[in-house]
TORPA-4810 file (N, C-alpha, C, O; in nm, 3 decimals):
<nodes>
NODE_1_-6.034_3.779_9.127_-6.037_3.918_9.081_-5.937_3.935_8.967_-5.816_3.924_8.990_M
NODE_2_-5.984_3.962_8.847_-5.898_3.976_8.731_-5.839_4.116_8.718_-5.741_4.135_8.646_A
NODE_3_-5.895_4.213_8.785_-5.844_4.350_8.781_-5.862_4.412_8.920_-5.932_4.357_9.004_Y
NODE_4_-5.799_4.525_8.941_-5.798_4.594_9.070_-5.933_4.663_9.093_-5.961_4.768_9.034_D
NODE_5_-6.015_4.605_9.179_-6.149_4.660_9.209_-6.141_4.797_9.276_-6.225_4.884_9.251_E
NODE_6_-6.040_4.817_9.361_-6.024_4.947_9.427_-5.997_5.055_9.323_-6.052_5.165_9.331_L
NODE_7_-5.912_5.025_9.226_-5.884_5.120_9.119_-6.012_5.148_9.039_-6.039_5.263_9.003_L
NODE_8_-6.089_5.045_9.011_-6.216_5.064_8.940_-6.309_5.157_9.018_-6.374_5.243_8.960_A
NODE_9_-6.314_5.139_9.149_-6.398_5.226_9.233_-6.347_5.370_9.230_-6.427_5.464_9.228_D
NODE_10_-6.216_5.388_9.229_-6.158_5.523_9.222_-6.196_5.591_9.090_-6.229_5.709_9.088_R
NODE_11_-6.190_5.515_8.981_-6.227_5.571_8.850_-6.376_5.605_8.848_-6.414_5.713_8.802_I
NODE_12_-6.459_5.514_8.897_-6.603_5.541_8.903_-6.631_5.671_8.980_-6.710_5.754_8.936_R
NODE_13_-6.565_5.686_9.094_-6.584_5.805_9.177_-6.549_5.932_9.100_-6.623_6.030_9.105_H
NODE_14_-6.437_5.931_9.028_-6.396_6.050_8.952_-6.497_6.079_8.842_-6.540_6.193_8.825_I
NODE_15_-6.536_5.977_8.767_-6.633_5.999_8.659_-6.766_6.050_8.712_-6.825_6.142_8.655_L
NODE_16_-6.814_5.991_8.821_-6.941_6.036_8.879_-6.931_6.178_8.933_-7.025_6.256_8.918_K
NODE_17_-6.817_6.212_8.994_-6.801_6.347_9.049_-6.798_6.453_8.939_-6.827_6.570_8.965_S
NODE_18_-6.764_6.412_8.818_-6.762_6.503_8.703_-6.890_6.494_8.622_-6.903_6.555_8.516_R
NODE_19_-6.985_6.415_8.672_-7.116_6.397_8.607_-7.102_6.342_8.465_-7.176_6.380_8.374_H
NODE_20_-7.007_6.251_8.448_-6.987_6.186_8.319_-7.077_6.064_8.311_-7.080_5.982_8.403_V
NODE_21_-7.151_6.053_8.203_-7.235_5.936_8.179_-7.144_5.828_8.119_-7.079_5.850_8.017_V
NODE_22_-7.139_5.713_8.184_-7.051_5.606_8.138_-7.115_5.471_8.162_-7.207_5.457_8.243_F
NODE_23_-7.064_5.373_8.091_-7.101_5.234_8.115_-6.971_5.157_8.134_-6.862_5.205_8.101_T
NODE_24_-6.985_5.037_8.187_-6.869_4.952_8.209_-6.882_4.828_8.121_-6.991_4.775_8.101_E
NODE_25_-6.768_4.785_8.070_-6.768_4.668_7.984_-6.648_4.581_8.020_-6.534_4.626_8.020_K
NODE_26_-6.677_4.454_8.051_-6.569_4.360_8.077_-6.499_4.332_7.945_-6.564_4.304_7.844_K
NODE_27_-6.367_4.341_7.947_-6.290_4.318_7.825_-6.149_4.274_7.858_-6.087_4.326_7.950_M
NODE_28_-6.099_4.180_7.783_-5.961_4.133_7.794_-5.920_4.098_7.937_-5.806_4.122_7.976_M
NODE_29_-6.010_4.044_8.015_-5.979_4.011_8.153_-5.976_4.132_8.244_-5.936_4.121_8.360_G
NODE_30_-6.017_4.245_8.193_-6.020_4.368_8.271_-6.155_4.435_8.258_-6.257_4.369_8.238_G
NODE_31_-6.154_4.567_8.271_-6.278_4.642_8.259_-6.250_4.772_8.185_-6.147_4.836_8.205_I
NODE_32_-6.344_4.808_8.098_-6.334_4.933_8.026_-6.447_5.025_8.067_-6.560_4.980_8.090_G
NODE_33_-6.418_5.152_8.075_-6.518_5.253_8.105_-6.548_5.324_7.973_-6.462_5.391_7.915_F
NODE_34_-6.672_5.308_7.929_-6.715_5.357_7.799_-6.788_5.491_7.816_-6.879_5.503_7.899_M
NODE_35_-6.748_5.590_7.738_-6.813_5.720_7.736_-6.855_5.744_7.591_-6.772_5.737_7.501_V
NODE_36_-6.981_5.773_7.570_-7.036_5.789_7.434_-7.010_5.665_7.349_-6.978_5.676_7.231_D
NODE_37_-7.024_5.548_7.410_-7.004_5.420_7.341_-6.863_5.400_7.288_-6.842_5.323_7.194_D
NODE_38_-6.766_5.470_7.346_-6.626_5.455_7.306_-6.543_5.428_7.431_-6.568_5.483_7.538_K
NODE_39_-6.443_5.340_7.416_-6.354_5.314_7.528_-6.283_5.443_7.565_-6.220_5.507_7.480_L
NODE_40_-6.293_5.481_7.691_-6.230_5.603_7.739_-6.107_5.569_7.823_-5.997_5.618_7.796_C
NODE_41_-6.125_5.484_7.922_-6.018_5.444_8.014_-6.052_5.304_8.063_-6.168_5.265_8.063_I
NODE_42_-5.953_5.231_8.103_-5.981_5.096_8.151_-5.873_5.045_8.243_-5.775_5.113_8.273_G
NODE_43_-5.893_4.923_8.286_-5.796_4.856_8.372_-5.768_4.720_8.308_-5.860_4.643_8.280_I
NODE_44_-5.641_4.694_8.285_-5.598_4.565_8.234_-5.492_4.515_8.329_-5.390_4.579_8.351_F
NODE_45_-5.518_4.398_8.386_-5.440_4.346_8.498_-5.452_4.452_8.608_-5.563_4.485_8.647_R
NODE_46_-5.344_4.504_8.657_-5.356_4.607_8.761_-5.299_4.740_8.715_-5.248_4.819_8.795_N
NODE_47_-5.308_4.763_8.585_-5.260_4.888_8.529_-5.374_4.962_8.460_-5.473_4.903_8.418_E
NODE_48_-5.355_5.093_8.452_-5.449_5.173_8.375_-5.423_5.153_8.227_-5.308_5.135_8.184_L
NODE_49_-5.527_5.155_8.150_-5.518_5.155_8.005_-5.586_5.285_7.963_-5.707_5.301_7.979_M
NODE_50_-5.507_5.376_7.910_-5.559_5.509_7.878_-5.563_5.530_7.727_-5.468_5.500_7.655_C
NODE_51_-5.675_5.582_7.681_-5.690_5.619_7.541_-5.679_5.770_7.535_-5.767_5.843_7.582_R
NODE_52_-5.569_5.817_7.476_-5.538_5.960_7.478_-5.508_6.010_7.337_-5.496_5.931_7.243_V
NODE_53_-5.497_6.139_7.324_-5.469_6.200_7.195_-5.329_6.159_7.149_-5.232_6.183_7.219_H
NODE_54_-5.319_6.097_7.030_-5.189_6.050_6.982_-5.083_6.160_6.972_-4.965_6.133_6.992_P
NODE_55_-5.124_6.282_6.941_-5.027_6.391_6.927_-4.966_6.432_7.061_-4.861_6.495_7.064_E
NODE_56_-5.031_6.397_7.171_-4.979_6.434_7.304_-4.900_6.321_7.368_-4.853_6.333_7.481_K
NODE_57_-4.884_6.210_7.295_-4.813_6.094_7.349_-4.673_6.127_7.402_-4.638_6.081_7.511_M
NODE_58_-4.592_6.205_7.332_-4.457_6.233_7.385_-4.460_6.296_7.524_-4.379_6.261_7.610_P
NODE_59_-4.553_6.388_7.546_-4.566_6.451_7.678_-4.613_6.350_7.783_-4.560_6.346_7.894_D
NODE_60_-4.711_6.271_7.746_-4.765_6.174_7.841_-4.662_6.068_7.877_-4.659_6.022_7.991_Y
NODE_61_-4.579_6.028_7.782_-4.479_5.925_7.808_-4.371_5.971_7.905_-4.297_5.888_7.958_L
NODE_62_-4.361_6.100_7.929_-4.264_6.152_8.027_-4.315_6.138_8.170_-4.237_6.153_8.264_E
NODE_63_-4.441_6.110_8.188_-4.498_6.098_8.323_-4.461_5.964_8.384_-4.443_5.864_8.314_R
NODE_64_-4.452_5.963_8.515_-4.416_5.843_8.590_-4.510_5.728_8.558_-4.632_5.744_8.558_T
NODE_65_-4.451_5.612_8.529_-4.528_5.489_8.510_-4.589_5.471_8.373_-4.648_5.366_8.346_G
NODE_66_-4.577_5.571_8.284_-4.642_5.565_8.153_-4.553_5.495_8.050_-4.432_5.517_8.046_A
NODE_67_-4.615_5.411_7.969_-4.544_5.348_7.857_-4.644_5.322_7.745_-4.764_5.309_7.766_R
NODE_68_-4.590_5.314_7.626_-4.670_5.286_7.507_-4.735_5.149_7.520_-4.669_5.052_7.559_Q
NODE_69_-4.862_5.140_7.490_-4.930_5.011_7.492_-4.891_4.933_7.367_-4.886_4.988_7.257_M
NODE_70_-4.863_4.805_7.386_-4.822_4.719_7.276_-4.924_4.608_7.257_-4.984_4.559_7.353_M
NODE_71_-4.943_4.569_7.133_-5.024_4.452_7.100_-4.930_4.361_7.023_-4.910_4.378_6.903_H
NODE_72_-4.874_4.264_7.094_-4.766_4.184_7.036_-4.645_4.275_7.023_-4.596_4.330_7.122_G
NODE_73_-4.596_4.290_6.901_-4.482_4.379_6.877_-4.525_4.512_6.817_-4.441_4.595_6.781_K
NODE_74_-4.655_4.532_6.806_-4.708_4.653_6.743_-4.748_4.757_6.847_-4.817_4.725_6.943_R
NODE_75_-4.703_4.880_6.827_-4.743_4.989_6.916_-4.887_5.028_6.887_-4.928_5.040_6.771_Q
NODE_76_-4.962_5.048_6.993_-5.102_5.089_6.980_-5.108_5.242_6.984_-5.088_5.303_7.090_M
NODE_77_-5.134_5.302_6.872_-5.137_5.448_6.860_-5.249_5.504_6.949_-5.365_5.465_6.937_K
NODE_78_-5.211_5.596_7.036_-5.310_5.662_7.121_-5.347_5.586_7.247_-5.439_5.626_7.318_G
NODE_79_-5.276_5.478_7.276_-5.304_5.400_7.397_-5.180_5.391_7.484_-5.070_5.368_7.434_Y
NODE_80_-5.199_5.409_7.613_-5.091_5.399_7.711_-5.128_5.299_7.819_-5.245_5.281_7.852_L
NODE_81_-5.027_5.236_7.874_-5.041_5.161_7.999_-4.973_5.245_8.105_-4.866_5.301_8.082_N
NODE_82_-5.036_5.252_8.221_-4.980_5.328_8.333_-4.964_5.233_8.450_-5.062_5.176_8.499_I
NODE_83_-4.840_5.216_8.496_-4.813_5.131_8.611_-4.860_5.201_8.738_-4.880_5.323_8.739_A
NODE_84_-4.878_5.124_8.844_-4.940_5.178_8.966_-4.870_5.300_9.024_-4.936_5.384_9.085_D
NODE_85_-4.739_5.314_9.008_-4.672_5.432_9.063_-4.714_5.559_8.989_-4.690_5.670_9.036_E
NODE_86_-4.777_5.543_8.873_-4.824_5.658_8.796_-4.964_5.705_8.831_-5.009_5.806_8.779_G
NODE_87_-5.033_5.631_8.920_-5.168_5.674_8.959_-5.196_5.650_9.107_-5.312_5.652_9.149_F
NODE_88_-5.092_5.628_9.187_-5.111_5.609_9.331_-5.182_5.729_9.395_-5.275_5.713_9.473_D
NODE_89_-5.137_5.846_9.360_-5.196_5.967_9.415_-5.328_5.996_9.340_-5.337_5.977_9.219_M
NODE_90_-5.427_6.043_9.414_-5.555_6.076_9.351_-5.537_6.180_9.241_-5.603_6.173_9.137_D
NODE_91_-5.448_6.276_9.263_-5.427_6.381_9.162_-5.371_6.322_9.032_-5.404_6.370_8.924_S
NODE_92_-5.287_6.219_9.042_-5.234_6.154_8.921_-5.343_6.077_8.848_-5.352_6.083_8.726_D
NODE_93_-5.426_6.006_8.922_-5.537_5.933_8.858_-5.633_6.032_8.792_-5.680_6.007_8.681_L
NODE_94_-5.661_6.143_8.858_-5.749_6.244_8.800_-5.688_6.301_8.672_-5.761_6.330_8.577_E
NODE_95_-5.556_6.318_8.670_-5.489_6.365_8.549_-5.517_6.270_8.432_-5.552_6.314_8.323_F
NODE_96_-5.500_6.140_8.455_-5.520_6.042_8.347_-5.666_6.034_8.304_-5.694_6.023_8.184_W
NODE_97_-5.757_6.038_8.399_-5.899_6.036_8.362_-5.930_6.159_8.277_-6.000_6.148_8.176_V
NODE_98_-5.880_6.275_8.317_-5.904_6.398_8.241_-5.844_6.389_8.101_-5.908_6.430_8.004_Q
NODE_99_-5.723_6.337_8.089_-5.659_6.322_7.957_-5.745_6.234_7.866_-5.761_6.263_7.748_A
NODE_100_-5.799_6.127_7.922_-5.885_6.037_7.844_-6.017_6.104_7.807_-6.064_6.089_7.694_C
NODE_101_-6.075_6.178_7.900_-6.201_6.247_7.872_-6.183_6.356_7.766_-6.272_6.379_7.684_L
NODE_102_-6.068_6.422_7.766_-6.043_6.527_7.666_-6.035_6.468_7.525_-6.080_6.532_7.430_L
NODE_103_-5.979_6.349_7.513_-5.968_6.288_7.381_-6.097_6.220_7.336_-6.121_6.207_7.216_F
NODE_104_-6.179_6.177_7.429_-6.296_6.097_7.396_-6.384_6.156_7.286_-6.426_6.081_7.198_N
NODE_105_-6.415_6.285_7.286_-6.501_6.338_7.178_-6.437_6.325_7.039_-6.508_6.323_6.938_P
NODE_106_-6.304_6.316_7.033_-6.233_6.304_6.906_-6.211_6.160_6.864_-6.183_6.131_6.747_L
NODE_107_-6.225_6.069_6.959_-6.197_5.925_6.932_-6.303_5.867_6.842_-6.419_5.908_6.844_A
NODE_108_-6.260_5.770_6.761_-6.354_5.701_6.675_-6.412_5.582_6.750_-6.345_5.518_6.830_K
NODE_109_-6.538_5.554_6.722_-6.604_5.438_6.781_-6.555_5.312_6.713_-6.519_5.314_6.595_S
NODE_110_-6.553_5.202_6.788_-6.522_5.072_6.729_-6.640_5.031_6.644_-6.753_5.074_6.666_S
NODE_111_-6.612_4.949_6.546_-6.722_4.896_6.466_-6.801_4.797_6.551_-6.744_4.711_6.618_K
NODE_112_-6.931_4.811_6.548_-7.018_4.723_6.625_-7.024_4.586_6.559_-7.036_4.575_6.437_K
NODE_113_-7.015_4.483_6.642_-7.030_4.346_6.590_-7.179_4.316_6.577_-7.259_4.354_6.662_K
NODE_114_-7.215_4.247_6.469_-7.356_4.215_6.447_-7.387_4.081_6.506_-7.501_4.035_6.499_K
</nodes>
């Protein structure tokens, strides 16, 4: 198991309960939940990977378990990693899913590989 299946099930449950149309895509040894063909939220190792509004990052970084996502030494604008203490409670996980869903309509799609 490359990622936390229980966490994936919890995310699926929240998305389905909100009637969100989504697909799943294996990526980077984890799983991404795609909404409107854009990465919305995912799991990398056993942490959440959240795609959120960059302007709200300072507020989000104050929450338990949240940190800026890094790619090597480069900060990933609009992406957070959330450690398990930041989503143990269902209400915390719902907060992160909602934050990602709010940004999704504004997010740009990745370029499709041919």
